[in-house]
N, C-alpha and C positions, 0 to 999 in steps of 0.2 A: 433309542438305543443308549442315550446318555444316562437316564435314570434307570439303571438296571436293578434286577432283583438282588444282585450281590451287594449293592450299595445299601439297599434297605435292610438286608439281613445283617450287614456289619453294624449298622446303627443299633439294631436290636440286641446283637451279641454283646456289644460293649456296654449296653445299658444306657438308658437315657436319664440323666439326672436333671434334665430340663424338659420343659414342655413348651409348646407353642400355642399362643393364643392368636388366632387369625381373625381379623376383622375385615370382611369384604367391603369394598366400596360399593358393590352392587348387592343389595339385600337378597337377591334371588340366588346368589351363589352359596351353596352349602359346602363347607370345607370338611367333608366327612373324613378325609385322610388324616387330617390333624387330630381329630378326635380318636381315630383308630390308634394313632401313636400313643395317646394318653392312656387308652384302655390297655395297651400292651406294654406299658412302661415297666421297667425292672428296677432293681436297686440302683440308687443314684451313684454315679461314679464321676470321678473328676478327670476322666480321660475321654473327652468327646470333642476333640478339635477337628474340624473338617475343612481345611483350607481349599481342598479341591476334590475331584472325584477319583483321582489316581490313588491306588491302594498304598503305595510307598509314601507318597506325600502325606496321606492321612495318618499313618502310623508314626511317621517322623514328627509331625506337628503335635500329635498327642503326647509324646514324651517331652517335647520342648515347652509346651504351654499347658501344664497340668493346672486343674482347677479353673481353667478358662472355658467359658461356654459361648464365646462369641463366634458366630459363623461368619466367614467372609461373605461378602456380597454375592460372589459367584455361586456359593453353595446354597444361599438363601434363594437365589434365582431358580436353581434346580428344584429346591424343595417346594417353592410356590407352584411350579408347574406340576410337580409330582402329586400335590394335593388337588390338582385339577382346578386351579384358579383360572377362571375363564376371562377375568378382567384383571386390572392392576390391584393387588392386595397389599395390606400391611402385615408384616410378620414381626412379632415381639418375642424375643428370647428372654426368659426369666430363669435365673439359676436358683436352685434350692440352697438356702443360706444355712450351712452347717456350723460355721465358725464365727458367726456374728460379724463377718466382714460386710462392708457396705454392699448392698445388692447392686449387681451390675446389670444394667438394662441397656440393650441396644435395639433401636428401632430402624428398620430398613424398608424400603419399598421393593417388592419383587417386580422384576421386569421380564419381558418375554425371553424364553429360552434361546431363541435364535441368535441372541447377541453373543453367546458363548460357543466357542468352536473347539472341538476335540480333534485329535489326529485323524480319527475316522471321518469326522465332518470335513476336515480339510481335503482328505483324499476324495470324498464324494463330491465336494465342490469342484475339484479339479476335473473330475470325470464329467460333471455337468457342463463345465465351461468348454471342455473339448467337444462335447456333443453339440453345443450351441454353435461352435465354430464350424462344425461340419454342415449343420443345417443352414446357417446364415451366410456362409461364404462359399463352400464347395458345391452345395446343391444348386444355387443360382448359377454358378459358373458352368456346371455341367449342363443345366437347362439351356443357357444361352448358346453353348456349343451345339446342342441338338437342334435348336431353332435355326441357327445359321446354316447347319448342314441341310436341313429340310428346305430352307429357302433356296439354297444352291440347286438342289434337285428339281424344285418347282420351276425355277428360272430356266434351267437347261431343258426341262420338258417342254416349256412353252416355246423356247427357241426352236426345238425340233418340230413342234406342231406348225409354227409359222413357216418354217422352211418347207415342210410338206405342202402347206397351203399354196406357197408360191409356185410350186411345181405342178399345181393342179389347174393350169390354164387360167389362173386368176379367179377361180371359183372359191368363195369363202366356205370354209368348213367349220361348223359350229358344233361344239359338244359341251353344253352347259352343265350336264349332270353325268353321273357315272353310268346312266342307262341311256340306251337309244330311245328315240321317240317310239311310241307304241306301234305306229304304222310300220316303221322300219323293223322293229323287233319281230312283229308278227310275220312279216315277209321273210325275214332272215330264218326264222324257225319253221315256217311253212305250216303253222297251225294257229288257230284262234281259240283262246281260252275264255269261256263265258261262264259267269256265275249265275246259276239258275236255282229256282226254289223247288221244293217238292209240293206243288200245288196243282190240284186238278184244274185243267184248262191251260195252265202255264207250262208245267213240266212234270210229267209223270211217266212211270215205266209202263210200256205196253207189254202185257203179260204174254202175248203171242209172239211178238218179234224180239222182245227183250231190249228194245231200244226206247230211249226217252222221246216223248213227243209232246207238243204243246205250242202255244204262242211264243213263249220265250225261246224254245228250241228253233222254231222257224225263223225268228228274227236273228238268232245267232248264225244260222246257216246262210241267211241272206247277206249279212255283213261279211262273213268269211268269203263267200263267192265274189263279192264286189272287190275285195282287196287281194284275194289269192287266185281267183279264176275258177273255172269249172272243176279243177282238181283240188279243191279246198279240203281242209281237214279241220275239225272242231273238237275241242275237249270240253264236255259239259260237266262243270264242277258244281256239285250241289252245295249251296251255302245256306245258312240259317239266318233268322232275324238278328241274331247276335253277332255272327261272324262275317256277314256279307260286306260291310263297308271296310272292315279291317283287311279283308282279303283283297279288295280292290286297291286300297292304299298300299298294301304290302306287295303288290304286283303278282299276286298269286293268280289273278284273273285279269283279262284285258278290258272287259266290259261287263257291267252288272245289269242283268235283265231279270230282276227278282220280283218286280211289281212294286217299285218304290215311288213314293210321293215326292214330287219336286217341290221343295220349300226353300225359302230364303235362308233359313238357318243352315240347311244342308249345303247350300251354295258356298257359304263362308266357313262353317265350323260344324261338322257332323259330330254328334256326341261321342259315339263309340271310338272313332278313329282320331278325333281331334283335328281333322283337316277338312277342307272344303272339296266339293266335286262339281263337275259339269253335267248337265242333264239335257237330254234331247227334248223335242216336242213331246207332248203326251201321246201315248199309243193306246191308252185305255182310260176312260173317265169313270170314276167310281166314288163311293162315299161310305162312311162308317155307319153300319146298322146292326140290328140284332136278329137272331134266329134261335130256335130251340123249342123247349116245351112251352105250350101256348100261354099258360097262366103266368109263367115267369117272364116270357117275352113281353107280355102286357105290362108287367111291373117295370121292366127295363125301359119300354117305350114311354111310360109315364114318369120316368126318372124317379122311381119310388123304391126305397129300400127299408121302409118302416112298416109296422103293423103286420098285415097279412103278407107283405113282401119282405119281412125281416130275414128270411132265409135265402134271399137272392144271392146267387154266386154267378159271376160273369167271367168266362174264360176269354183271354185276350193274348195276342202275340206280344211277348216282351221285345223291347228294342224298336218299337214302331211308334208312329205318330198317334196311333190309337190309344196307347197307354197314357200319353200326355193329355189327350182329350178327356178320357174317362176318369182320370184322377182329379180333374177339375169338377166332375159331376158326382161321382160316387166315392164313398169312403174306401180306403185301401183294403180293409178286410173283405169287402164285397168283390174284389177283383182277384182272379186266379191267373197268374202269368206263366206262360209256357214258351220255351225257346223255339221249338220246331212245329211245323204244321201237323205232323203226326201226333206229337204230344198234346198239341192244342185240341185236336179232334178226339183223341182217345180219352182225354180228361173228361170231356163231355159225355162220351159213350159210357164210361164207368160211373157216371154220376157225381164226379167231383165238382161240376158246375151244371146249372140247368139252362144257361144261356151262353151262346157263343157270339162274340162281338168281332166284326171285321168287315171287310169289303164284300161285295156281292159274290165274288168268286171264292172267297174264303169260307163263306157260310151258306153256300148254295145247298139245296136239299140233296142233290146228287153227290156232292162231295161228302156230306155228312153220312149219307146212306152207305157210300162205299167204305167209310171208316168203320162200319159195323153197327150203326144205330138203327133200331127197328121200331122205336116208339113214335108217339105223336109228334108232329113237327109243324111249326108255324114261322113265318117271316114277319118281322116287325115293319111298321110303316115309317118310323122316324129315320131320317138321314142326318147324322150329326156333323158331317164334315165334307169338305171337298177333297177328293183324292185323285189328282191328275197323275197317273202312273207313267214313268218315263225311264229310259235307259240311262245309266250313269257311267261316266268316265272320269279319269283323274284330271285335276286342275293342271294348268300350265302345259297342256298337251292339246292345244286348240285344233290342230289339223286333224288329229284322230277323232276328237269330239265332232268336228264338222262332217267327217266321213260317215260316222255312225248315224248322225242325224239325217244326212241326205239320203242314206239308204232307206230309212223310215219314210221320208217324204216322197221318195220314188214309189214306194209301194202304195201310199195313199193316192198319189197323183195317177198311178196306173189304174186304180179302180175308178177314179173320176173320168178318165178318158177311155174306159172300157178295154183296157189292155190287160190280158190275163196271162197265166203261166204258159198257155198253149200258143198264144200269138205275141209273145214277148218281143220278138224282133221288130214289131211295128212301133215300138217305143222310140227307136232310133231313126225312124224315117221322117223326112220332111222337117217339121218344126223342131224336132228333138235330135237333129243330126249331130249336134256338138255335145252329146250327153256324157262322153267319157273324158276324164281329165287325169293325166298322169297315171294311167292304167287303173283308175278307179272305175270298174266296169259295173255300172248300175243295172245294166240289162241282165247280166249274169245273176244278180240278186233276184230279179223277177223270175227268171227261168227256174231257179231253185225253189223259191218259196211261194210264188204266185203273188197277186196283188193283196192289198190289205183285206178286202172283202172275202177273198178266198181263205186267207189265214184265219179270219174270225169265224167263218162258217165251219171250218174244219176242226177248230179247237175250242171255241168259246160259246158257240150258239147253244149247245146243250146245257152249258153251265149257267150262263147269263144271256138270255135272249137279247139280241141287239136292239137298242132303242136309245132315245134321247141323244145326248152328246156323242154317243158312239156311232150314230148314223152319219153317212156322208152328207155334207152340205149340198143343197141344190138351190138354184136361182128361183125355181117356182115355189109355190106355197106348200108343196108336199112336205118339205122339211127345211126350214130356215133356222131352226135352233142349231147352234154349233158352238165349237170352242174357239171361233175366230177372235172374239173378245171375251177373255176368260181370265180372271185374276187367280193366280195360284196362292195357296196358303203360305203364310210366312213362317210358321213354326214358332219356336221360342225365341223372341227377340228382346225380351225385357231383362236379360242378364248379359253382362259383358263377356264376350267370347272371342273377339277378333280385333287385332290392332293392324291398321293399315301400314304398309311399308313406308319408312321415312322418306325414301327416295322415289316413291311411287307417284303416279299421276294425281291422286287425290290430294296428297300433301303438297305437291307442286302447285296445284290450282289454288289451294288455300293460302300458301305462301305468297303467291302472285297477287292474290286479292281479287281475282276475277276469273271468269270462265271465258275461253275463246271457243265459240261455237260456229261451226260451218253450217250454212243454210242452203239447201237446194230449193229454190223458189223465191218468194218475196221475203226479203230480209226486214221489211218494215212491220207488217202484221200478217201472220199466217199461223197455221197449226205448227209449222216448223219453229217459228220464233217463240211460240208459247211453250213448246217442249224444251227449248233452250232455257227459257226463264224458269221452268219447273226444276231443271237441274241446278240453276243458280240458287233458287229458293231452298233446295234440299241441302246444298253445301253451306249456305250462308244464312241459316235460320230464318227463312222466309223472304229474304231480300232478293227480289227479281231483277234488280237493276245492275248487279255486278256481273255483266256479261257483255262481251264484244262480239258482234256478228260479222261473219266473213261469208260473202256470197260465193257460192260454188255452183257447178253444173255437173251433170252426169258424165260429161266429157273429161272432166278433171280426173287425175289419178288420185282417187280418194285414199287408197292404201298408203301411198307416199305422203299425202298431206297429214295423215294421222300418225304414221310411224315416225315421221320427221318432226313431229310436234308443232306443225303449223297451226293446227286446230286440235282441240281436245275431244270433240265429238262432232258428228255431222247429222243434223236432223233432215229428214226427207230422203235419205238414202234408200234405194230400191233393194229389196231382199230377193236375191235369186241365186241359183247354183253357181253362176260364174263369178259373182262378187265374193261369195263365201269360200270357194275353193279355187285357188289360182296357183299354177305352177310357179315355183320360185327356186333360184339357186342360192338364196341367202338364208335358207332355213335347213335344219338337219333333216326334217321330214320331206323336203322337196316341195312343200305346199305352203301357201300363204293365204291371206284373205282378210275379211272384216269380221268383227263380232257385231251382232245385231241384238237390239231389244225385241220385245214382242212387236209385231206389226201394230201400228195405230191407225192405218188407213188402207182400205182395199178399193181398188178400181173394179169395174164390172167384170173384167176378164183376168183379174190378178190372181185367180186360183191357179193359173198355169205358171208355175215357177220356173219352167224350163224353156218356154217359148221365147226366143230372143226378141220377137216383135211385140209381145204382149206387155200390158201395163202391169207392173209388179206391186206387191204390197210395199208400203213405206214404213220405215222404222228409224231408230237412232243408231248410227254406226259408231263404233269405237275401234281402236287398234287392238290386235290380238296380243300385244306385248305386255298388257297389264290386266290380269284377270280380275283384280279387285275393282278397278274402275269400270270395266265392262259389266260386271255383275251389279255394281252400284247403279249404273244407268238402267240396266234391265228392270230393276225393282222400282225405280222411280217411275218409269213408264207404267209398270204393272199397277202401281198404287193409284194412279188416276182412274184406271178401270175398276179397281176394287171400290173406290169411293162412290162411283156411280152405281155399282151393283148394290151397295149398302145404303144408298140414298143420302150420302154425306156430301154436302156442298161446301163451298168456301166459307159460308156463314157458320157451318157446324164443325170447323176444323179441329176443335178441341175433342171431338169424338174419335179422331184418328189416333191410332196407337203410337205411343212413344217408342223410339228405337234406341235401346240401351246397349245393344251388343257391340257397338264400336266406341263407346265412351260418351262422356257428357257433351262433347262438341257436336255430336250427330244425333242427339235425342230428337230433334225436330226434323229429321230427314224426311219423314212422310207428312207431318203436320205442316211444315214450311211450304211444301209444294202445293198442297191443297189450299192453304191460305193464300198463296201467291197467285195461282191461276185457276183454282177450282178443279172439279172432277172432269172426267172425259166428256160427259154430256155438255158441261159448261164450255169447255174448249171448243167443241164442235159448233155449238150454238153461236159463239162469239165470232167464228170464222165462216158461218154458213153462206155468206154471199159468194165466197170463192169455192164452195164445195157443193156437190150434188145433194139432193134430198136424201136424208139419212135412211 
């Protein structure tokens, strides 16, 4: 606004008897405005004195200093900026010599325009200063006042809570979140919300009754009956491969029974939701395979997309572990991703792909035929993955996760002991007389849904005939293949995804420089001490010596030892219903218990998880107060089983995957434990003198 058009026009009207030669200190600057003035120059006049930009000053100076063509420094500063000098320039004013007077030449350096202030500039500067005062002084003051007010409200609220706790007979009331624990919330509302798929065998609409039915539906009803009793209510909410985990994280559902693979990645950081979850034992063992038009299926089985297989198109559910696996095998253009089961199958029916990839239930012939396909059909032979399907619940809600898991275990146990839906009451007689804890009625679950075998026969047998890992384990030779020792897939662990809490158990152990491990059994050399050393090696990059052993027995209060920090983990803890679910007046849910790894040792009669007198499976126990640590321990134990499954011994430790999802410090989480103590078979062999024949 300083160099206005009026100023330029005045120069032109008065005529310029002078011209400016401008020589830039930077050759790249073209002073086109100066040349423009030369082109437009009029008759020379001896009245062009410009001491300032003010019109009155300009006219006055012109009458007082005729014949003078010296611009004051301030005017030259403006002129330099007007001609768009982007760096410091020199401006030389040369007068036209009409009277043979000595030529007057004045050379000045143009400086930035900001150094000259007009009245308008001064007013703008004052306004700017006032705004800065508001931002820098009054805004912080108001913010501090708001913070103090909020602090007062919080303090008063806590005082009120503490006073109410004191009036509650000394019972501690805990409310760590704005939400009630799921168990409390479900009972308060009187309804269980289950996320279920639209998959044949798991959850589909019965055209006759109009009701949903399937394995997922039966599991939902069983859990509801266990926590709400015979008058239970359920809300079966259909979720897709894209929405299922976000629905669970967002508390739209209480439990997810979609047919999800339990992986290490999902334990800590599921991709869609950005958070981790807890999973039950597997209720169905499956694997990724192919089905569809026979020639195309053969191409897929051969992992071939070239030549005669160049037109291969494979339909796959987006948002699943299947996509991750197939993207490592086939180019992306060969994959057709669809969000829902209906869209997945319909794409195949209308010819958008000639192969469907999925688990057995996804791509069974009966499911494809019901979608409307009438052409030739073949199943592939190749199985590309392990898919242990489990129910999922939210993290940091351990009591609810335990309840859901023990409902499933009850249904499996009932089949093993020949207890059915019709004689369910026998489950509570004799050896199982202590089966109900804090109104968790596991018998009601059995009355509603039947045992696992009945559920499978009713819903899945027609889709995927029962065989392999889905059969019940038996002690005789008729079926000893089982999921008792079975490593779950890790998912994607080669990218940083999760940071452990700074005040959590893992960082506490690392800061201390050693692990404190409780041992039930021989603290000198046993499977228990080996598992403690495996944890040390996983935490401290293969160093098995950074561990102190604490001898314990089953008579000790193990929950107290862990919750109070006397030990970090306990190897050799027995896994049973009564250790996992214990009434407590110190938790919001009313339940407490231990977190367990996978079992690493089974006694002959340890299949009976409810019988108080039986020998139970053994595992590594941790406190329920730190889900990161409990999950870390779970996967260290699972890694030893994985290594034996894949023939990786301590000598082959470099073949073990690096774990990058927690940062550089834990890259050797798996490698360290295998290097330190070997795989599961090596551990068993080393301690075989104290163990029965495997």
